[in-house]
C-alpha positions in Angstrom: 0.2 0.3 0.4 1.3 3.7 -0.8 2.3 5.1 1.8 2.5 9.4 0.3 1.3 10.4 -2.8 3.6 13.8 -3.9 3.1 15.9 -7.2 5.9 18.3 -8.8 4.0 21.9 -8.2 7.1 23.4 -10.6 9.4 25.9 -9.8 11.5 23.7 -7.6 8.8 22.5 -5.0 6.6 19.4 -4.1 3.9 18.0 -1.8 3.5 15.2 -0.2 0.5 13.9 1.3 1.0 10.7 3.8 -2.0 8.8 2.9 -3.0 7.9 6.3 -3.5 11.1 8.4 -3.7 13.4 5.5 -1.7 15.4 6.8 0.7 17.2 3.8 4.2 18.9 3.7 6.1 20.9 0.8 9.5 21.2 -0.1 11.7 23.4 -1.8 15.3 23.4 -3.2 17.7 25.2 -0.9 19.0 28.7 -2.1 22.6 27.1 -2.9 20.9 25.0 -4.9 18.7 27.0 -7.5 15.8 27.2 -5.2 13.8 29.4 -2.7 14.0 27.7 0.6 10.8 28.5 1.7 10.3 24.8 2.8 11.9 21.7 3.8 14.0 21.3 1.3 14.2 17.4 0.5 17.8 16.8 2.5 16.7 18.6 5.4 14.0 16.0 5.4 16.0 13.5 5.6 18.5 15.3 8.6 14.9 15.8 10.7 14.1 11.7 9.9 17.7 10.8 11.5 17.0 13.5 14.8 13.1 12.0 14.7 13.4 8.7 14.3 16.2 9.0 17.8 13.8 11.2 20.0 11.0 8.9 18.7 12.8 5.5 19.7 14.2 6.8 22.9 10.4 7.9 24.1 8.8 4.4 23.0 12.2 2.9 24.9 12.0 4.9 28.0 8.3 4.4 28.1 8.2 0.9 28.2 11.6 0.9 30.7 10.4 2.9 33.2 11.7 6.6 32.2 10.9 9.6 30.6 12.2 12.3 28.2 9.2 13.7 27.6 11.1 17.5 26.9 13.4 17.0 24.8 14.8 19.1 22.1 17.2 18.6 19.1 19.3 20.2 16.9 20.4 19.2 14.0 22.8 20.8 11.5 23.3 18.9 7.7 26.3 20.0 6.4 26.9 19.3 2.3 29.1 17.8 0.5 30.4 18.4 -2.8 31.3 15.2 -6.2 28.7 14.0 -6.1 26.3 16.6 -4.5 24.9 14.6 -1.0 25.1 15.2 2.5 28.5 14.7 4.2 27.0 15.1 7.5 24.6 15.2 9.7 24.9 16.0 13.3 22.1 15.8 16.1 22.7 17.2 19.6 20.5 16.2 21.4 19.1 17.4 25.4 17.2 15.8 27.6 15.3 16.9 30.4 16.8 16.7 34.1 16.0 13.2 35.3 18.4 10.7 37.2 19.1 8.5 34.6 20.9 6.1 35.2 24.3 4.7 33.9 21.7 1.4 32.0 19.2 4.3 31.4 22.4 6.7 29.4 24.0 3.2 27.2 19.8 2.8 26.2 20.0 6.2 25.2 23.7 6.2 22.9 22.3 2.2 21.9 19.2 3.8 20.1 20.8 7.0 17.9 23.3 4.3 16.3 20.7 1.5 15.7 17.5 3.1 15.1 15.7 2.7 12.2 16.6 6.0 10.0 20.7 5.7 11.5 20.7 2.3 10.2 19.2 2.9 6.6 21.7 5.5 5.9 24.3 5.0 3.8 28.0 4.0 5.5 29.9 7.3 4.1 27.7 9.1 5.3 29.0 11.1 8.8 26.6 10.9 11.8 27.6 13.2 14.9 25.5 12.7 18.1 26.1 14.8 21.2 23.8 14.3 23.9 23.4 16.4 27.2 21.9 15.3 29.8 20.3 17.8 32.1 
């Protein structure tokens, strides 16, 4: 079954609709690649997906293990490379809310950053840098 239906709107812009929810998003080519940069670029979405996947799996694991990461935040930096043009590195900086994290919980969080489905799906040549701040 199809997950997303997309349409090219012209002028380097696309619109994608998630069929189960009906939610849509628009992408633009970035300014440094002939676009307007008014919306996420496709490569921005890849970088965003990595951070969102990490936090989602952490949330599932935290819930299962009886602790909370509610209020966690993350910043994502996408570093482009040339020849060919591609994402060269994604830097994810996670900030977990105040909690008395045990060493076991910290190991779980760190394991997830390397083993969430998006992290495992990206090309091994794409550098994934993760920084975790425990408050």
